[in-house]
N, C-alpha and C positions, 0 to 999 in steps of 0.2 A: 383427453387422449393420453390411451395408455403406450408407453416408450420403450422397448429393450434400452436398458440404459448401458449396456457392452458396444454394439452398433448405433444406436439413435438413426436407425434407418429411416423411423416414420419422420423426420425432419429432411423436408426438400430447399428448406430456406436458413442461412446461417441463424446460430443462436448461441449465447451465452448461458449452458446452463449450472444452475445452481442446485443442487442435490442436499436437499434438507436434513438426511440422516449423516451427512460428513460435517456439514453446519453445527449440528447438536451436538456432534462429538468433540469439535474445537470448541463450542460454546463452555461445555461440562471439563473440559480439561483447565481452561481458561480459570475459570470459577474454582477451580478445584484449587488451583494456585494462588488465587486471590486469598481464599478464606485459610487456605494451611499456613500461607506467610502473614497474614492482616494486612498487604496491601490494599490499595484501590487500584483496577486494570482496568482500563476505558478503551473505547475504541476510536479509531483516527480515520476518520473521512477521506483522509488523502489515499487511501489505500482502499477503503471499503466505503459506501455512502449508500448502497439501494435499499431506500427509504422504504419499500412496501414488505422488508422482511424486519423491520424493527421491532415487531409485536414479537418476532421471536428471541429477540435479541435482549428485550427486555424482562426474557423470562430466567437471563441470566446474569447482565449486569447494568448498572443503572445511570451510567454518563459517559460522554463522548468527547472526542475532541476535535478543535477546527483549529484552518487559518485562515480565515476568509468572512464578510459580513454574510456568503449564502451558506456556507457550512454553520456558520453559528446559529443563521436562523431555521434552518434542515435539524440541527439540536432540537430548538428551542418548538418548534411548531411539529416537528413531526417524530423525534424520539420522543418528545415531550418533558426534557431538562435541559437546563442552561448548560452552556459546550465549556470547556476547558478550552479555552482559546489564545491561541499563540501566533502570530504575523509579524514576518521581517520588518514591516512599515506598515504604520495604523494611517489613516487621512483624515481630515477635517469633518469631511463631508460621510464619514462611516462613522468615526467613534463610538458615538453616543448610541446606535443603534447595536454596535456588538459589545459594548458594556451593560445594556440591558438586556441582550441577551446571554450572556455569558458568566458563570460563576467564579471561574480564574480567567485573569487576563495576565498574559506574560509580555513583557516589552524583550525587543530584540537590545536595544541601546538604550544608555542612561538619556540620551538626549531625549529618546522619544517616551521614556518615562516623564521627563519634566517637561514634555511639552502637553503630554494627554491624562497624567495621573489625576490630575483634579476634575476633568472633565471626564473621564470615567467613573468615579465616583461619585460625582452628582449624578451621572445618569443611573444609575443601581447604588445606594448607598451600602450595600451588602458584599458586592464582589472584593474576590480576595484577590492583591496585584501579585504580581511576580516579576521575576528578571530573566533572561536569558545566560546562564556561562559557558564559558568555552573551555574545557580544562586540557586543550590543547594535545591532545591524543587519542587516537580513533584506528581499528585495525580495519577498516574499510577500504578494499583496495582499489577501487574505481571512482577514480577523482570526481567523477560527477553524481555519485551519492555519499563522498565524503566529507560532513559538515564542520568536521577541523583539520582542513587541510590548510597549508599556510597561505594567509590572506583572504581567507573565507570572508564573509560576509555577517556570518552566524556566531552571536554570542558576544557575552564580554569578557574580558581578561581576567583572571586575580589581579592584576597590577593595576587596572584600572577603575578596580571597586573601592568604594571609602571603606575606613576600618568600621564604622557606624552605619550601618545601612541607614536609609529614612525610614520612618518609623510605619509607612502605611505597606513596604515592601517586604510580604511575609512567608514569601516563597521563592526557590529557585528552579528553572526547568536545564535540563543537560540531556542532549540525544546526540550519541556518536554513534549510532550503532546500523546495520542495515542487513537483515536477515542474518543474524549473527546469532553465536551460544552461548549458555551462559558462563564457558570457559572466559571468550571474553569480556563479558560484562564483568567477569571477578576483578581481571586485569586490569579495565578501563577503570572500576568505581575505585584501586588505588590511586589513581592521580586524581580523580576528584575529588577525593578527601584530603589527600596533599595540599590539589589546591583552594579548597574551599570550604574545608570543615572547621577554619575558627570562626566565619558568620553560622553556621548550623545553628547554636543557641540563640539567635537572631530570628532564626525562620519558626514559620509552622510546617511548611509542608515542601517537599521536594519531589518535583516529575523527573523520572530517570526516561524519558520521553520512549521512542519507538524501535523498530530493529530487533527487538526480543520474539525472536522467530520458535517460540516454545511448543508449538503444535507439528514443527518438524521430526519427524520417526526418530533422526538422533538425539536430538536436543536431550541434554541431562536436564531435565524438570526438576529432579529432587537438588539437585547442588543449587537451582534459582532461587527453590525454596530458603535452603539453606544461607545463602547468601542474605537475600531480604532476611528472613530473620536476627541474623549477627548484625546487619546496619539497625534493626530496628531497636537493638538490646544496646549500641553503643548510642545511638541517638532518639531515646525513647521520646522526646516531644515532637519528632517531625512524623507526620502522615506522608507514606511512600507511592505513590502515583507512577503508574506505568503506562503507554498508549500506545502498541502496538496496532499494525493495521493489516500488515501481511497475516499475522499467526491467527487472527480469523479468520480470512477467507483462503489459508492455505491448503491446497489441495480439497477444493469443496466443490469443481466443475470443471468441465472442458469449455472451451471453443468448438461448435460443430461446423463446418466446411465441407463443402462440396469443389471437387476438380470440375472446372470448366472449358479447359481449354489444354491442348499439351502442345508445345513448342519447342523446335530445336535449333542451336543455331551456333555450328562450328562445333557439332556433335554432345552439346552439352544440352542434356533435356532438362525442361523447367514445365511442373505442374502451373497451372495458375488457378487460382481459388477465389471464390467469391467473397474474399474476407483479404483485408491488408493489415502487412505489418504495421506499417508508418500510423496508420488509423484506429485499428484497433487492438497492436500487439504492441505499444511503441518503446517499451523496456526492453523488446528481444533488442531493438536494433540500437540503444542506447547503453544497457549495460555495457558489451550485450553478452545474450546470452539464447542457449538454443533450447526452446519449450519441446518435452515429449510429444511425438505424434505416438497414437496407439497404434499400434501391429507395423512399428517400423524401427530400424535403428537408427538413430541419433549418429552421423560422423562430423565431426566438428572440426576437420582440419580440411576441410576441402571448400574453402573459400577464395580462391583464384582459381580460374579456368584451368591452367597447366593441370593443378593438383586434381580436380575436378575430371577432366579426361580424362588421366590417367586410373583414378577411379573407376571411370564407369568402363572401361575394358575390360575390367575382370567383372564388372557387377551392373550387367545389364537391367534392372531394376533400382536403381539410384536415379534419384530425383534431386533437383531445387525443388523448393516450392514458393510460388511469385504470388505475391499479392494484386490486386484489382485497380491499381491506380496507378497516377500516370509518373510517380517518381522512378527514375531508374533502380534504383538502389533499393527499391521495396519486395527483397526476395532474402533470402537466406538457404545454405546449403550445408550438409546436405543430409537426406533420412533415402535408407537402405529399405524397400519393398519385397515382399516375399512374390511378389507378382507385377505384371505389367499393369502401371494404372490405366482406368477406364475414366473418359468423362462422365460426369454426374456421381463419380464415387463420394463416399464421405471420407472427410479427411479430421480428425478429433483431435485437438490439441487442447492436451492435458495442463490442467490448474492453472484456468484462465480465467479466475473471479477476483485477484487481486492486482491492483495496479491496472486495470483493463478498460472497464466500465467508467472509472472516473476520468481517463484519459483518452476516450474514445473521441477521436474527430471528424468533420464531415471535408475534408480535403479532398477537392475532386468533386465534391458534392454527391461522394462515398456515403451510402447509410448505415449505420449501425446493425448490425446484429440483433434481432430480438434476444429480449431476457425473460429467462422461462424459471420456473422454479418447479425443480423434479422432487415431488413429494415422498415419504416413504413409502408407498405403496405403488410406483413407478408412473403415477397419474403424473403428464406435465402439463403446469398452467403457465399459460402467458402471462408474464408480469406486464410486457410494453412493447409495443413494436413500434416501429421508427417509420413516416413517409416524408415526403417529399415537403408537405409542411413546417417540418421539425429542421431541414434545410433551409428554408426560404425564411423562416422567421429569424435562424441565424444571422441572418446578413441587413435584419434590418437595419 
């Protein structure tokens, strides 16, 4: 089916639409950064795991990162390469399979290392073992996304590492960012080196984690390349790995939805949609952040009823947007349109391919939007549609 990528008026049901042209643009930039800096950049499944698009990814990258047995299996069986795996905690009943499907296995604690390093090597003699370290520095402002906040459960502190690492620990993993710029990485790297560089001669690789949003329009890519090249000059023995997730799916396509009703309560208008914030866009409520809506102006200071009423007095086309679940808080405010919304009208949430399809849930039995690929010739291909059976099978 050919569609108009500006309006998606041809779509009558909700759908995530991945735009191939935008995806390839991101992949080309990421590959260029990897080649120019001499590092490896891999895809983090926690942000994006649409396996039917892996053939496109394989044209640009060769590895992925996993945080669970299911993700490791996806890497091994669908991407076609063993995963770089890190989990806050491995289990007796999964460690053998995870190790077998992984090229790198990072432990969150020394106690996890002690418990499982022999089992991991027995399952995969070629596996490279590492430990996650915590530099106690992060500029992530929202605590729910800050892996270095005081009391965090992530990573080993420098003061708790032995002077001489076990022989089979060959790498460090360090994750400190969330949709951050290269300037943040530059400042963070100072703390990483101050805390942990004395162990670098004992290592073969270092993974600087995700959150490097190099495909964002204002990201200083040249600074990132310079930082990485300089680091490699200082530590030529270390292979450097980055594992962003959002950077791959950033601005690669929208979530297309529709107005199914318009209700008013004490003068506040809410357009109810055939999608849900809590089911389909959970980061909007968790962060929180206001997604851009095509053709509408985002008003971010209208979260309480009094403010909303005041704004509505002068803006007849101001609306809350509400989801179709029973959660009372499944709504966000506010968006200003240039016309009165109509039932059946298309509402397009921009930039909805990262941290959405991997987080969708079937709360209330709400179905997932379809997943579609918009080819470069505007041919829309449906990769997956969901049914009652998908909901039922989750309840087994």
